[in-house]
Backbone as numpy.savetxt, mean C-alpha at the origin, in Angstrom:
# Nx Ny Nz CAx CAy CAz Cx Cy Cz
16.36 14.24 10.99 16.33 12.72 10.67 16.48 11.97 12.18
15.59 11.19 12.04 15.59 10.32 13.14 16.79 9.36 13.25
17.92 9.61 13.93 19.18 9.06 13.85 18.95 7.77 14.77
18.54 7.54 15.67 18.26 6.51 16.37 17.37 5.28 15.69
16.18 5.69 14.87 15.57 4.80 14.07 16.59 4.26 13.04
17.32 5.09 12.37 17.94 4.89 11.20 19.03 4.07 11.62
19.47 4.16 12.58 20.70 3.36 13.20 20.42 2.06 13.51
19.11 1.80 14.18 18.51 0.46 14.20 18.44 -0.20 12.95
17.84 0.41 12.02 17.41 -0.15 10.87 18.84 -0.48 10.03
20.04 0.10 10.21 21.20 -0.08 9.73 22.18 -0.98 10.48
21.62 -1.67 11.72 22.57 -2.53 12.26 22.40 -3.86 11.54
23.67 -4.46 11.31 23.51 -5.68 10.67 22.89 -6.59 11.16
22.43 -7.58 10.42 21.58 -8.96 10.94 22.19 -10.03 11.49
21.67 -10.60 12.65 22.55 -11.63 13.24 22.06 -12.97 12.39
23.00 -13.80 12.68 22.80 -15.17 11.86 21.23 -15.52 11.94
20.76 -15.36 12.99 19.42 -16.10 13.22 18.38 -15.11 12.22
18.59 -13.83 12.44 17.51 -13.06 11.50 17.78 -13.40 10.02
19.37 -13.25 9.70 19.41 -14.04 8.20 18.79 -15.23 8.00
18.58 -16.10 8.81 17.93 -17.25 8.75 16.73 -17.37 8.28
16.00 -16.47 9.32 14.63 -16.03 8.89 14.24 -15.48 8.13
15.25 -14.66 7.13 14.76 -13.74 6.35 13.79 -13.96 5.35
13.11 -13.38 4.55 12.36 -13.72 3.33 13.10 -13.64 2.24
13.07 -14.69 1.04 13.90 -14.44 0.05 12.90 -14.00 -1.11
13.36 -13.56 -2.05 12.39 -12.95 -3.21 12.20 -13.91 -4.15
10.68 -14.05 -4.30 10.09 -15.25 -5.28 10.88 -15.16 -6.77
10.88 -16.36 -7.36 11.11 -16.21 -8.77 10.30 -15.57 -9.58
10.55 -15.10 -10.62 9.78 -14.02 -11.56 8.57 -15.28 -11.82
8.98 -16.26 -12.56 8.00 -17.27 -12.74 6.86 -17.59 -11.90
7.48 -17.80 -10.57 6.49 -18.19 -9.38 5.87 -16.80 -9.02
5.91 -15.58 -9.30 5.25 -14.34 -9.02 4.25 -14.43 -10.08
4.61 -14.62 -11.57 3.52 -14.31 -12.34 2.55 -15.54 -12.45
2.93 -16.71 -11.86 2.03 -17.56 -11.78 0.89 -17.30 -10.73
1.41 -16.81 -9.38 0.50 -16.64 -8.63 -0.42 -15.42 -9.06
0.31 -14.52 -9.84 -0.66 -13.31 -9.96 -1.83 -13.60 -11.03
-1.44 -14.55 -12.22 -2.32 -14.97 -12.89 -3.52 -15.69 -12.46
-3.15 -16.74 -11.45 -4.35 -17.49 -11.21 -4.77 -17.21 -9.90
-4.68 -15.72 -9.20 -4.95 -15.83 -7.98 -6.34 -15.77 -8.05
-7.22 -15.07 -8.94 -8.51 -15.23 -8.97 -9.11 -16.70 -9.13
-8.53 -17.38 -9.66 -9.32 -18.77 -9.98 -8.97 -19.48 -8.90
-8.00 -19.39 -7.79 -7.94 -20.18 -6.75 -8.49 -19.55 -5.48
-9.28 -18.54 -5.60 -9.85 -17.77 -4.14 -10.96 -18.93 -3.77
-11.35 -19.00 -2.71 -12.18 -19.72 -1.81 -13.38 -19.07 -1.83
-14.60 -19.98 -1.56 -16.02 -19.16 -1.25 -15.86 -18.14 -0.20
-15.21 -18.75 0.82 -15.02 -17.62 1.98 -14.23 -16.28 1.55
-13.46 -16.45 0.69 -12.58 -15.06 0.29 -13.57 -14.41 -0.65
-14.11 -14.92 -1.43 -15.21 -14.32 -2.38 -16.30 -13.60 -1.64
-17.04 -14.34 -0.52 -18.12 -13.82 0.12 -17.50 -12.69 1.14
-16.22 -13.05 1.72 -15.46 -11.75 2.54 -15.55 -10.39 1.46
-15.20 -10.56 0.20 -15.05 -9.43 -0.44 -16.44 -8.77 -0.69
-17.43 -9.88 -0.62 -18.92 -9.34 -1.00 -19.10 -8.34 0.22
-19.02 -9.13 1.24 -19.58 -8.76 2.41 -18.93 -7.18 3.00
-17.52 -7.03 2.68 -16.81 -5.98 3.06 -17.14 -4.83 1.97
-17.48 -5.26 0.88 -18.04 -4.53 -0.30 -19.17 -3.65 0.11
-20.27 -4.48 0.52 -21.53 -3.95 1.19 -21.49 -3.06 2.11
-20.27 -3.32 3.26 -20.27 -2.78 4.50 -19.70 -1.30 3.67
-18.94 -1.07 3.00 -18.41 0.29 2.62 -19.07 1.05 1.70
-20.10 0.29 0.93 -20.83 1.01 0.00 -22.18 1.22 0.20
-22.83 0.50 1.16 -24.51 0.65 1.58 -24.30 1.26 2.88
-25.47 1.78 3.47 -25.90 2.42 4.50 -26.97 1.54 5.20
-26.51 0.82 6.40 -27.21 0.21 7.02 -27.93 1.10 8.43
-29.16 0.92 8.56 -29.74 1.49 9.96 -29.08 0.97 11.34
-28.60 2.11 11.82 -27.83 1.91 13.29 -26.32 1.02 13.08
-26.00 1.02 11.57 -24.92 0.26 11.37 -24.93 -1.34 11.80
-26.31 -1.89 11.60 -26.42 -3.33 12.11 -26.66 -4.24 10.91
-25.96 -5.14 10.49 -26.05 -5.88 9.30 -27.41 -6.60 9.47
-27.82 -7.04 8.06 -29.03 -8.06 8.20 -28.77 -9.15 8.85
-29.63 -9.93 9.34 -29.05 -11.33 9.82 -28.70 -12.08 8.74
-27.91 -13.13 9.20 -26.71 -14.06 8.61 -27.67 -14.64 7.53
-28.91 -15.44 7.59 -29.47 -15.92 6.64 -30.09 -15.25 5.47
-29.96 -13.86 5.53 -30.39 -12.95 4.93 -29.23 -12.53 3.92
-28.11 -12.43 4.70 -26.92 -12.24 4.00 -26.56 -13.69 2.83
-26.73 -14.58 3.85 -26.36 -16.01 3.05 -27.20 -15.86 1.79
-28.14 -15.87 1.84 -29.04 -16.04 0.59 -28.77 -14.94 -0.44
-28.63 -13.69 -0.06 -28.01 -12.62 -0.85 -26.85 -12.90 -1.75
-25.69 -13.58 -0.89 -24.32 -13.87 -1.52 -24.52 -15.23 -2.10
-25.51 -16.00 -1.87 -25.54 -17.56 -2.62 -24.57 -18.42 -1.75
-24.59 -18.41 -0.57 -23.31 -18.92 0.12 -24.15 -19.69 1.26
-23.39 -20.68 1.84 -24.17 -21.43 3.07 -23.87 -20.44 4.30
-24.68 -20.72 5.46 -24.44 -19.93 6.29 -22.94 -19.93 7.12
-22.33 -21.46 7.09 -21.21 -21.69 7.51 -20.12 -20.92 6.85
-20.17 -20.70 5.42 -19.23 -19.95 4.72 -19.44 -18.43 5.18
-20.62 -17.88 5.41 -20.87 -16.43 5.66 -20.10 -16.42 7.02
-20.44 -17.42 8.00 -19.97 -17.10 9.47 -18.50 -16.92 9.41
-17.83 -17.70 8.50 -16.03 -17.66 8.39 -16.01 -16.31 7.94
-16.75 -15.91 6.77 -16.22 -14.43 6.47 -16.49 -13.35 7.45
-17.40 -13.64 8.38 -17.64 -12.66 9.55 -16.60 -12.72 10.58
-16.05 -13.96 10.80 -15.01 -14.16 11.61 -13.85 -13.22 11.00
-13.44 -13.48 9.80 -12.54 -12.61 9.41 -12.57 -11.23 9.48
-13.74 -10.41 9.38 -14.06 -9.40 9.44 -13.89 -8.90 11.03
-14.17 -9.71 11.87 -14.02 -9.66 13.24 -12.62 -9.41 13.82
-11.88 -10.21 13.08 -10.29 -10.32 13.18 -10.05 -9.03 12.81
-10.27 -8.12 11.90 -9.82 -6.74 11.33 -10.29 -5.85 11.94
-11.50 -6.04 12.93 -12.13 -5.18 13.91 -13.05 -4.15 12.87
-13.55 -4.97 12.10 -14.42 -4.15 11.23 -16.05 -4.35 11.66
-16.21 -5.26 12.27 -17.66 -5.82 13.07 -17.53 -6.37 14.44
-18.45 -6.08 14.90 -18.54 -6.81 16.35 -19.80 -7.61 16.68
-19.89 -8.71 17.10 -21.22 -9.48 17.29 -21.78 -9.52 18.58
-22.79 -9.06 18.78 -23.46 -8.99 19.99 -24.80 -9.95 20.02
-24.81 -10.78 21.27 -25.82 -12.00 21.27 -27.26 -11.53 21.02
-27.73 -9.90 21.36 -29.00 -9.85 21.19 -29.23 -9.00 19.97
-28.28 -8.17 19.62 -28.49 -7.13 18.53 -28.19 -7.55 17.45
-26.78 -8.55 17.26 -26.65 -9.04 15.90 -25.47 -8.47 15.61
-25.01 -8.34 14.41 -23.80 -8.02 13.88 -23.79 -6.32 13.48
-22.74 -5.79 14.13 -22.71 -4.41 14.26 -21.39 -4.04 13.38
-21.41 -3.04 12.63 -20.35 -2.56 11.97 -19.66 -1.49 12.91
-18.50 -1.47 12.80 -17.40 -0.81 13.41 -17.14 0.55 12.91
-16.83 1.54 13.46 -16.48 2.53 12.92 -15.24 2.44 12.22
-15.28 2.96 11.19 -14.16 2.56 10.28 -12.69 3.38 10.64
-12.94 4.33 11.25 -11.53 4.72 11.99 -10.92 3.92 12.80
-11.78 2.83 13.36 -11.30 1.55 14.34 -10.60 0.39 13.53
-10.88 0.42 12.12 -10.52 -0.77 11.50 -8.70 -0.84 11.34
-8.35 -2.30 11.50 -7.04 -2.56 11.46 -6.71 -2.31 9.93
-5.85 -1.41 9.49 -6.02 -1.04 8.12 -4.33 -1.38 7.72
-3.58 -2.09 8.39 -2.38 -2.23 8.03 -2.31 -3.78 7.26
-3.18 -3.81 6.16 -3.77 -4.97 5.31 -4.23 -4.36 4.17
-3.62 -5.07 3.18 -3.95 -4.61 1.75 -5.30 -4.84 1.54
-6.27 -5.94 1.86 -7.72 -5.74 1.63 -8.50 -4.81 2.28
-8.11 -4.32 3.46 -8.83 -3.32 4.35 -8.36 -2.16 3.79
-7.19 -1.73 3.25 -6.80 -0.30 2.64 -7.64 -0.20 1.37
-7.59 -1.16 0.58 -8.55 -1.33 -0.61 -9.91 -0.70 -0.29
-10.81 -1.72 0.32 -12.16 -1.49 0.93 -12.31 -0.09 1.31
-11.12 0.69 2.35 -11.68 2.00 2.76 -11.63 2.72 1.37
-10.72 2.57 0.36 -10.84 3.36 -0.50 -12.36 3.07 -1.73
-12.97 2.09 -1.35 -13.98 2.07 -2.25 -15.03 2.85 -2.16
-15.38 3.36 -0.51 -15.97 4.48 -0.31 -15.79 5.99 -0.51
-16.74 6.93 -0.36 -16.30 8.04 -0.66 -15.19 8.71 -0.34
-14.52 9.59 -0.94 -13.19 10.20 -0.69 -13.07 10.60 0.88
-12.08 10.28 1.63 -11.98 10.57 3.04 -10.31 11.25 3.28
-10.72 12.65 3.01 -9.33 13.22 3.02 -8.75 13.14 4.55
-9.28 13.19 5.45 -8.56 12.75 6.89 -7.85 11.42 6.80
-8.29 10.40 6.03 -7.62 9.05 5.97 -6.35 9.40 5.03
-6.84 9.82 3.98 -5.66 10.03 3.08 -4.35 10.88 3.73
-4.82 12.03 4.49 -3.81 12.76 5.45 -2.92 11.91 6.33
-3.56 11.13 6.91 -3.21 10.34 8.06 -2.18 9.09 7.46
-2.50 8.46 6.23 -1.72 8.03 5.40 -0.39 8.41 5.24
-0.44 9.55 4.55 0.59 10.35 3.99 1.63 10.70 4.86
0.91 11.05 5.95 1.94 11.11 7.36 2.58 10.32 7.69
2.16 9.05 7.72 2.83 7.62 8.15 3.88 7.25 7.30
3.55 7.49 5.98 4.65 7.36 4.98 5.75 8.06 4.73
5.51 9.32 5.28 6.61 10.32 5.33 7.47 10.22 6.28
7.08 9.63 7.64 7.79 9.22 8.64 8.73 8.17 8.30
7.98 7.14 7.67 8.73 5.65 7.46 9.56 5.54 6.25
8.85 6.16 5.05 9.73 5.52 3.62 11.14 6.07 3.67
11.78 7.45 4.30 13.00 7.61 4.26 13.92 6.57 5.07
13.23 6.28 6.49 14.05 5.14 6.73 14.28 3.83 6.18
13.15 3.47 5.39 12.92 2.49 4.41 14.04 2.25 3.19
14.08 3.40 2.85 15.14 4.05 1.58 16.42 4.02 2.28
16.96 4.45 3.20 18.19 4.47 3.94 18.65 3.08 4.05
17.68 1.92 4.44 18.14 0.85 4.78 18.31 0.00 3.47
17.23 0.45 2.59 17.17 -0.33 1.21 18.33 0.12 0.35
19.07 1.30 0.30 20.33 1.80 -0.07 21.39 1.14 0.01
21.65 0.56 1.48 22.75 -0.14 1.88 22.55 -1.84 1.48
21.27 -2.27 2.05 21.15 -3.64 2.04 20.30 -4.36 0.96
19.70 -3.58 0.07 18.82 -4.35 -0.86 19.67 -5.14 -1.92
19.24 -6.27 -2.50 20.02 -6.92 -3.36 19.90 -6.40 -4.58
20.58 -6.90 -5.73 20.82 -6.39 -7.01 19.29 -6.04 -7.60
18.53 -7.14 -7.87 17.27 -7.19 -8.59 16.59 -5.79 -7.98
16.37 -5.73 -6.57 15.62 -4.85 -5.77 15.90 -3.35 -6.33
17.39 -3.28 -6.21 18.09 -1.99 -6.46 18.01 -1.59 -7.79
17.84 -2.72 -8.84 17.70 -2.31 -10.39 16.27 -1.78 -10.48
15.14 -2.33 -9.76 13.75 -2.05 -9.82 13.66 -0.56 -9.21
14.25 -0.23 -8.55 14.14 1.03 -7.82 14.76 2.25 -8.77
16.06 1.96 -9.28 16.72 2.84 -10.23 15.72 2.58 -11.48
15.32 1.66 -12.07 14.60 1.84 -13.14 13.16 2.66 -13.05
12.68 2.40 -11.81 11.42 3.53 -11.59 11.91 4.75 -11.54
13.26 5.21 -11.02 13.91 6.78 -10.73 13.93 7.17 -12.41
14.51 6.38 -12.96 14.86 6.72 -14.57 13.78 6.90 -15.32
12.68 6.12 -14.86 11.47 6.21 -16.01 10.80 7.47 -15.73
10.84 8.11 -14.19 10.33 9.27 -13.96 11.05 10.19 -14.28
12.32 10.21 -14.70 12.86 11.38 -15.21 13.03 11.36 -16.72
12.50 10.49 -17.41 12.48 10.43 -18.90 10.81 11.07 -19.26
10.95 11.38 -20.56 9.49 12.09 -20.97 8.33 10.72 -20.55
7.23 11.18 -19.90 6.49 10.16 -19.57 5.03 10.52 -19.50
3.94 9.88 -20.16 2.45 10.23 -19.81 1.96 10.01 -18.65
0.96 10.60 -18.44 0.29 10.37 -16.96 0.01 9.05 -16.23
-0.51 7.96 -17.34 -0.58 6.49 -16.89 0.90 6.18 -16.65
1.94 6.05 -17.15 3.11 5.74 -16.73 3.80 6.41 -15.74
3.23 7.53 -15.45 3.96 8.53 -14.62 3.45 7.80 -13.31
1.84 7.56 -13.13 1.36 6.95 -11.77 1.92 5.72 -11.69
2.06 4.86 -12.65 2.80 3.51 -12.47 3.95 3.35 -11.77
4.96 4.10 -12.27 6.37 4.24 -11.82 6.49 5.10 -10.70
5.51 5.82 -10.27 5.71 6.45 -8.95 5.34 5.62 -8.03
4.03 4.76 -8.24 3.64 4.05 -7.19 4.87 2.60 -6.93
5.25 1.96 -8.35 6.33 1.08 -8.29 7.59 1.71 -7.37
8.05 2.88 -7.49 9.32 3.29 -6.79 8.94 3.24 -5.15
7.61 3.81 -4.70 7.51 3.92 -3.32 7.24 2.25 -2.71
6.66 1.36 -3.44 6.20 0.26 -3.22 7.49 -0.72 -2.96
8.46 -0.67 -3.91 9.67 -1.27 -3.99 10.62 -0.81 -2.94
10.76 0.41 -2.60 11.63 0.92 -1.18 11.09 0.22 -0.05
9.60 0.46 0.07 9.09 -0.20 1.51 9.35 -1.81 1.24
9.24 -2.73 0.25 9.06 -3.94 0.11 10.91 -4.50 0.51
11.78 -3.54 0.09 12.97 -3.80 0.34 13.65 -3.90 1.79
12.93 -3.52 2.56 13.14 -3.09 3.93 13.27 -4.73 4.63
14.24 -4.76 5.57 14.44 -5.94 6.36 13.59 -5.88 7.57
12.77 -4.74 7.82 11.62 -4.48 8.74 10.69 -5.29 8.67
9.92 -6.05 9.05 8.72 -6.90 8.57 7.56 -5.97 8.64
7.63 -4.93 9.56 6.44 -3.99 9.59 6.45 -3.06 8.25
7.79 -2.36 8.13 7.69 -1.89 6.98 7.60 -2.47 5.80
7.89 -3.63 5.51 7.30 -4.56 4.38 5.83 -4.61 4.36
4.95 -4.85 5.39 3.54 -4.85 5.40 3.19 -3.73 4.85
3.79 -2.44 5.03 3.14 -1.24 4.34 3.34 -0.97 3.33
3.82 -2.00 2.32 3.71 -1.55 0.99 2.30 -1.34 0.50
1.30 -2.10 1.35 -0.34 -1.69 0.84 -0.51 -0.29 1.14
0.00 0.68 1.64 -0.15 1.72 2.06 0.11 2.70 0.48
1.25 2.05 -0.07 1.61 2.86 -1.29 0.90 2.25 -2.62
0.59 0.99 -2.39 -0.35 0.51 -3.56 -1.15 0.80 -4.12
-2.41 1.49 -3.09 -3.64 2.10 -3.65 -3.67 3.20 -4.06
-4.18 3.44 -5.29 -4.28 4.65 -5.90 -5.89 4.88 -6.23
-6.54 5.44 -5.33 -7.99 5.55 -5.26 -8.25 6.55 -6.43
-9.95 6.35 -6.76 -10.32 7.26 -7.69 -9.66 7.46 -8.91
-9.17 6.49 -9.40 -8.47 6.66 -10.62 -8.93 6.95 -11.89
-8.31 8.08 -12.82 -9.01 8.90 -13.86 -8.28 8.54 -15.03
-8.81 8.01 -16.12 -8.03 7.84 -17.27 -8.31 8.76 -18.42
-8.80 9.75 -17.72 -8.85 11.09 -18.83 -7.61 11.49 -19.12
-6.77 11.75 -20.13 -5.60 12.47 -20.32 -4.72 11.73 -20.09
-4.67 10.23 -19.97 -3.77 9.39 -19.59 -2.60 9.39 -20.54
-2.78 9.51 -21.70 -1.60 9.48 -22.78 -0.75 11.09 -23.05
-1.49 11.95 -22.08 -0.77 13.21 -22.17 0.50 13.21 -21.54
1.57 13.97 -21.94 2.78 13.83 -21.34 2.56 14.81 -19.93
3.40 14.09 -19.00 3.48 14.80 -17.92 4.51 15.85 -17.90
4.22 17.16 -17.20 5.13 17.93 -17.25 5.84 17.95 -15.69
6.99 17.15 -15.56 7.57 17.13 -14.04 8.47 18.38 -13.91
8.13 18.89 -12.62 8.95 20.33 -12.14 10.25 19.91 -12.16
11.26 20.81 -12.27 12.82 20.77 -12.06 12.96 20.21 -10.62
12.11 20.68 -9.39 12.43 20.12 -8.19 12.38 18.72 -7.98
11.33 18.42 -8.63 10.90 16.92 -8.57 11.89 16.16 -9.04
12.43 16.63 -10.43 13.28 15.81 -11.13 14.79 15.48 -10.11
15.12 16.71 -9.75 16.26 16.92 -8.86 16.02 15.73 -7.82
15.03 15.58 -7.00 14.87 14.97 -5.97 15.14 13.49 -6.28
14.29 12.96 -7.63 14.22 11.64 -7.64 15.62 11.37 -8.43
16.53 12.26 -9.29 17.87 12.01 -9.62 18.75 11.86 -8.01
18.48 12.57 -7.06 19.22 12.44 -5.71 19.08 11.03 -5.11
17.85 10.64 -5.23 17.29 9.41 -4.81 18.22 8.22 -5.55
18.29 8.29 -6.73 19.02 7.18 -7.76 20.40 7.26 -7.44
21.13 8.57 -7.29 22.48 8.59 -6.98 22.52 7.96 -5.75
21.98 7.96 -4.61 22.15 7.43 -3.49 22.08 6.05 -3.47
21.27 5.48 -4.19 21.10 4.10 -4.43 22.32 3.41 -4.98
22.82 4.36 -6.19 23.90 3.88 -6.98 25.24 3.55 -5.76
25.29 4.86 -5.03 26.51 4.82 -4.17 26.20 4.26 -2.94
24.89 3.40 -2.65 24.88 2.77 -1.32 24.96 3.74 -0.11
24.36 5.08 -0.45 24.45 5.78 0.60 23.21 6.36 1.50
23.25 5.73 2.78 22.14 5.80 3.44 21.64 7.14 3.89
22.46 7.80 4.14 21.90 9.33 4.85 21.71 9.98 3.54
22.15 10.12 2.38 21.60 10.62 1.24 20.39 10.05 0.46
19.92 8.74 0.99 18.95 7.96 0.51 17.63 8.61 1.46
17.99 8.68 2.54 16.96 9.30 3.53 16.48 10.46 3.30
17.75 11.72 3.04 17.28 12.99 2.55 16.56 13.05 1.45
17.29 12.17 0.27 16.35 12.33 -0.94 14.74 11.79 -0.86
14.52 10.58 -0.15 13.23 10.49 -0.16 12.45 11.36 0.69
12.88 12.08 1.43 12.18 13.40 2.04 11.67 14.24 0.98
12.80 14.35 0.35 12.34 15.51 -0.93 11.21 14.76 -1.89
11.48 13.59 -2.21 10.51 13.20 -3.26 9.25 12.95 -2.68
8.94 12.60 -1.47 7.84 12.60 -0.54 7.12 14.06 -0.46
8.09 14.85 -0.57 7.58 16.38 -0.47 6.83 16.79 -1.69
7.14 16.15 -2.87 6.44 16.12 -4.05 5.33 15.32 -4.27
5.45 13.92 -3.75 4.48 12.83 -4.13 3.43 12.74 -2.99
3.44 13.19 -1.94 2.65 13.16 -0.55 1.92 14.53 -0.11
2.91 15.50 -0.26 2.22 16.72 0.34 1.71 17.83 -0.27
1.29 17.62 -1.63 0.71 18.52 -2.66 1.47 19.40 -3.09
3.12 19.31 -2.82 3.96 20.35 -3.19 3.94 20.22 -4.77
3.61 18.93 -5.51 3.75 18.83 -6.81 2.93 19.57 -7.58
2.98 19.91 -8.62 2.40 20.75 -9.60 1.16 19.94 -10.46
0.61 20.51 -11.40 -0.57 20.05 -11.82 -0.71 18.80 -12.54
0.46 18.16 -12.64 0.52 16.67 -13.51 0.05 15.75 -12.46
-0.02 15.84 -11.17 -0.51 14.74 -10.40 -1.62 15.34 -9.33
-2.23 14.62 -9.11 -3.84 15.11 -8.38 -3.49 14.66 -7.04
-3.80 15.46 -6.06 -3.60 15.23 -4.60 -4.23 14.12 -4.01
-5.31 13.58 -4.47 -6.18 12.55 -4.04 -5.77 11.35 -4.55
-4.71 11.20 -5.37 -4.66 10.07 -6.17 -3.67 9.21 -5.83
-2.86 9.54 -4.83 -1.76 8.80 -4.34 -1.51 8.92 -2.95
């Protein structure tokens, strides 16, 4: 256990930290923002998605994008809108602009990936085992710390979400719901952290690439070891026990992230 990191996370917040903390949005506000997200997207945001999608799904000679007027015509937007979309890719280190050669795509391994959209774009391309392994390694290090902190400091609604996800995984469950509540559990634990960087890393747990709906209604045969790990995590949250939550999250991740789980879950799906 990384005791120094755990002690840092469990240190009580100062008055300034509390004043600057985030508050949980009201349920109606969250539903409204989700329902109307697509309707309120700007032309720049739409163009950004189209451009990023082209970068990850197409092959450009020498990694050079076509001239901006060609791209603007393809996406049916003005050059001003396209330039703004390119500037956002520049901020994410996905492209670089050179005066003589134009806009060049940067190697994907150098993209700034602590960003939900960038993570999603990486997964639109062909499966990348190296990226999946690196993502799992980071989560194995950080999620136990987030779980320890959340067990002590999370508010009641957050604790209820985490416990509900645990209980749902312990009940008879089909593949679709299993994937859903497995994701819900990991996202809720990261989101419950007071550490702003850990909260940003919820995007690492939200993405399930290459989803396969075949057999989605089939009941999942959850292994006894996985059940014990999830039950241990639920108990730690009920008792607000940071050390137990840390240990339990390590056990859960052994099933969810390292390939220890049995045939009910595929190694490239989470």
